[in-house]
C-alpha positions in Angstrom: -38.6 230.0 -14.2 -41.0 228.2 -11.8 -43.6 231.1 -12.3 -43.3 230.8 -16.1 -43.7 227.1 -16.0 -46.6 227.4 -13.7 -48.4 230.0 -15.9 -47.6 227.9 -19.0 -49.0 224.8 -17.3 -52.2 226.6 -16.3 -52.6 228.2 -19.7 -52.2 224.8 -21.4 -54.7 223.2 -19.0 -57.2 226.0 -19.4 -56.6 226.4 -23.2 -56.1 230.2 -22.8 -53.2 232.6 -23.5 -50.5 233.0 -20.9 -51.2 236.7 -20.6 -54.8 236.1 -19.6 -53.6 233.5 -17.1 -51.5 236.1 -15.3 -54.5 238.2 -14.4 -56.7 235.3 -13.2 -56.6 234.7 -9.4 -56.0 231.3 -7.8 -58.7 230.3 -5.3 -57.8 228.6 -2.1 -60.9 227.2 -0.5 -61.0 226.9 3.3 -63.8 224.4 4.1 -64.7 226.1 7.4 -66.2 229.4 8.5 -63.9 232.4 8.9 -61.8 232.6 12.0 -59.6 230.1 13.8 -56.5 228.2 12.9 -57.6 227.1 9.4 -58.1 230.7 8.4 -54.7 231.8 9.7 -52.9 228.9 8.0 -54.6 229.6 4.7 -54.3 233.3 4.6 -50.7 233.5 5.6 -49.5 231.0 3.1 -51.7 232.4 0.3 -50.0 235.8 0.4 -46.5 234.3 0.2 -47.4 231.7 -2.4 -49.0 234.4 -4.5 -45.8 236.5 -4.4 -43.7 233.6 -5.4 -45.9 232.7 -8.3 -46.6 236.2 -9.5 -50.3 235.6 -9.1 -53.0 236.5 -6.6 -54.1 233.7 -4.3 -57.6 234.5 -2.9 -58.9 232.7 0.2 -62.6 231.8 0.1 -64.4 230.2 3.0 -66.9 227.4 2.2 -68.0 226.0 5.5 -70.6 223.4 6.3 -71.0 219.6 7.1 -67.7 219.5 9.0 -65.7 220.8 6.1 -67.2 218.4 3.5 -69.0 221.0 1.5 -66.0 223.1 0.6 -63.8 220.0 0.1 -66.3 218.6 -2.3 -66.2 221.8 -4.3 -62.4 221.4 -4.6 -62.9 217.8 -5.9 -65.4 219.0 -8.5 -63.3 221.9 -9.8 -61.4 221.8 -13.1 -57.8 220.5 -12.7 -56.4 223.7 -14.2 -54.5 224.9 -11.1 -56.9 227.8 -10.3 -58.7 226.0 -7.5 -56.9 224.7 -4.4 -58.2 223.5 -1.1 -57.0 223.5 2.5 -57.1 219.8 3.6 -57.4 219.0 7.3 -57.5 215.8 9.4 -61.2 216.3 9.7 -61.8 216.7 5.9 -59.5 214.0 4.7 -59.4 211.4 7.5 -62.4 211.8 9.8 -65.2 212.8 7.5 -64.7 210.0 4.9 -64.9 207.5 7.7 -67.7 208.8 9.9 -70.0 210.4 7.3 -72.4 208.0 5.5 -72.1 210.0 2.3 -69.2 212.4 2.3 -69.2 213.1 -1.4 -65.6 212.5 -2.3 -62.7 210.1 -1.9 -59.9 211.7 0.1 -57.1 210.2 -2.1 -58.4 209.5 -5.6 -60.5 212.7 -6.0 -57.6 215.1 -5.3 -54.0 215.9 -6.3 -52.2 215.9 -3.0 -49.6 218.7 -2.9 -48.4 218.0 0.6 -48.7 218.6 4.3 -48.0 222.2 5.3 -48.5 222.4 9.1 -49.1 220.4 12.2 -50.9 221.5 15.4 -50.9 219.9 18.8 -54.1 218.9 20.5 -54.8 219.5 24.2 -57.0 218.1 26.9 -58.6 220.8 29.1 -60.7 220.3 32.2 -62.8 222.9 34.1 -60.9 224.1 37.2 -63.6 222.5 39.5 -62.6 219.0 38.3 -60.4 217.5 41.2 -57.4 216.6 39.0 -54.2 218.5 38.3 -52.5 215.8 36.4 -53.6 213.4 33.6 -53.1 210.4 35.9 -55.4 212.0 38.5 -58.0 212.7 35.9 -58.0 209.1 34.6 -58.3 207.8 38.1 -61.2 210.2 38.8 -63.0 209.0 35.7 -62.5 205.4 36.6 -64.0 206.1 40.0 -66.9 208.0 38.5 -67.9 206.2 35.2 -70.3 208.1 33.0 -70.6 210.9 35.5 -68.3 213.4 33.8 -68.8 215.0 30.4 -66.6 216.2 27.5 -67.6 218.7 24.8 -66.7 218.7 21.1 -67.5 221.0 18.2 -70.0 218.4 17.0 -70.7 214.7 16.2 -68.0 213.3 14.0 -65.5 216.1 14.5 -61.9 215.6 15.3 -62.6 216.7 18.9 -65.2 213.9 19.2 -62.8 211.4 17.8 -60.0 212.5 20.2 -62.4 212.1 23.1 -63.5 208.6 22.1 -59.9 207.6 21.5 -59.0 208.9 25.0 -61.8 206.9 26.6 -60.7 203.7 24.8 -57.0 204.0 25.5 -57.6 204.9 29.2 -60.5 202.5 29.9 -62.7 205.3 31.1 -66.3 206.4 30.4 -67.5 209.9 29.8 -70.6 211.4 28.3 -70.1 213.2 25.0 -71.8 216.7 24.6 -71.7 217.9 21.0 -72.0 221.5 20.1 -72.2 223.5 16.8 -68.6 224.7 16.8 -65.5 224.9 19.0 -66.3 228.3 20.5 -69.4 227.2 22.2 -67.9 223.9 23.3 -65.0 225.9 25.0 -67.3 228.6 26.4 -69.4 226.0 28.2 -66.3 224.3 29.6 -65.2 227.7 31.0 -68.7 228.2 32.5 -68.6 224.7 34.1 -71.5 223.3 32.0 -69.2 220.5 30.9 -66.2 219.0 32.6 -63.6 218.6 29.9 -62.9 219.0 26.2 -60.4 217.9 23.5 -59.4 220.7 21.2 -56.4 222.3 19.5 -53.8 224.4 21.3 -54.6 227.2 18.9 -58.3 227.2 20.0 -57.4 226.7 23.7 -54.9 229.5 24.3 -57.3 232.4 24.9 -59.2 230.3 27.5 -56.1 229.2 29.4 -55.4 232.7 30.4 -58.4 233.2 32.7 -57.6 230.4 35.1 -61.0 228.7 34.9 -59.7 225.8 32.8 -56.7 223.6 33.4 -54.5 221.9 30.7 -53.5 218.3 31.5 -51.8 217.0 28.3 -50.8 217.9 24.8 -50.4 215.7 21.7 -46.9 216.7 20.5 -43.4 215.1 20.4 -42.2 217.2 23.3 -43.4 220.0 25.7 -44.4 223.2 24.0 -42.6 226.5 24.7 -45.9 228.2 25.2 -47.1 225.6 27.8 -43.9 224.3 29.4 -45.6 222.9 32.5 -48.0 220.7 30.4 -46.7 217.2 29.7 -47.3 215.3 26.5 -49.7 212.4 26.5 -46.7 210.1 25.9 -44.8 211.6 28.8 -47.8 211.1 31.1 -48.1 207.4 30.1 -50.7 207.3 27.3 -48.7 207.5 24.0 -51.7 206.4 21.8 -53.1 209.9 22.2 -50.0 211.7 21.2 -50.7 212.3 17.5 -51.1 216.0 16.5 -53.6 217.2 13.9 -52.4 218.3 10.5 -53.2 220.6 7.5 -52.2 220.3 3.8 -52.9 221.7 0.4 -54.7 219.8 -2.4 -56.1 220.4 -5.8 -58.6 218.5 -8.0 -57.4 215.1 -9.3 -55.4 215.3 -12.5 -53.6 218.6 -11.9 -51.0 219.2 -14.6 -47.4 218.3 -13.8 -46.0 221.8 -14.4 -48.6 223.4 -12.1 -47.9 220.8 -9.4 -44.2 221.5 -9.5 -44.6 225.3 -9.4 -47.2 225.1 -6.5 -44.9 222.8 -4.5 -42.0 225.3 -5.0 -44.3 228.1 -3.9 -45.3 226.2 -0.8 -41.7 225.5 0.1 -40.7 229.2 -0.3 -43.7 230.3 1.8 -43.0 227.8 4.6 -39.3 228.9 4.7 -40.3 232.5 5.4 -39.4 233.5 9.0 -42.5 235.8 9.2 -44.9 233.0 8.3 -43.2 230.6 10.7 -43.5 233.1 13.5 -47.2 233.9 12.8 -48.0 230.1 12.7 -46.2 229.5 16.0 -48.1 232.3 17.6 -51.3 230.4 16.8 -50.0 227.1 18.1 -49.3 225.8 14.6 -46.0 224.5 13.3 -44.9 224.5 9.6 -44.2 221.0 8.3 -43.7 220.5 4.5 -44.0 216.9 3.5 -44.1 215.2 0.1 -47.3 214.1 -1.6 -46.4 210.5 -0.9 -45.9 211.2 2.8 -49.2 213.1 2.8 -51.0 210.1 1.3 -49.5 207.8 3.8 -50.6 210.0 6.7 -54.2 210.2 5.4 -54.3 206.4 5.0 -52.8 205.8 8.5 -55.3 208.2 10.1 -58.3 206.8 8.2 -57.4 203.3 9.5 -57.1 204.4 13.1 -60.2 206.5 13.0 -62.2 203.6 11.5 -61.2 201.5 14.5 -62.4 204.3 16.8 -65.6 204.7 14.8 -66.4 201.0 15.2 -65.7 201.0 18.9 -67.6 204.2 19.7 -70.2 203.7 16.9 -69.7 207.2 15.5 -71.8 207.9 12.5 -73.0 211.1 10.8 -75.7 211.2 8.1 
């Protein structure tokens, strides 16, 4: 029934016969290059949503400008249900605040389908840094202002924002070293070219196994099974840094009601699948289906908090 309603809604929106609608694929645009957590999240849910809808959901990568290029393409697409986008904290809360001209409004230019997953962040330091706990690291930074560095995937990225929020909440001073992507930022941390970094657990796990970096805290409600010895920021005494990052699905503004309902049902069915949940957890990502209203509230909350960080740290990207 949901599939028939979905195809009927798409056919009506696109003014084409239902039979033709069944053969047309649905695009899910990922606004980042292939690889990493965003790709895993999108590709796993795309397969299962497609099975539920009786349609093919094709993942397409549209990287560039911190996710703004692909996200703008979703906003400009026809609201016929054939184009969806993976929304992230970077695309829908960071970029609209730190970019001078982002090219879209994160709320009014999209139909918010809902949050689909959350991922904990993590603070890593090079093994040469003389700190084995978060409290020791904060004390070391206070004793050596502006002498240590932290890397990020680039100016205005979520890693940059996390680093500046950490500095503000702990009253410390570090030098920001921006890179063109998370891989190089992490590689130079391992090599000792920078002292620390703020990244996702999904990105950090391969580097934690070689013993050349040390995890000091994670942003999650409780300790993670995969890192049981690493405390949360809240547990270590700095709860302001304990917010995880998130991912959701969006369509262009004005998506037809039947299509919205069917897509939401397909999201729910996919996120209930044990195989998907296991694959997500293996990447340090946790399914979390929320309502469109909850998703909108999360975006507004994070935009407000990031705007305060931007003003304090004077973060701005052209």
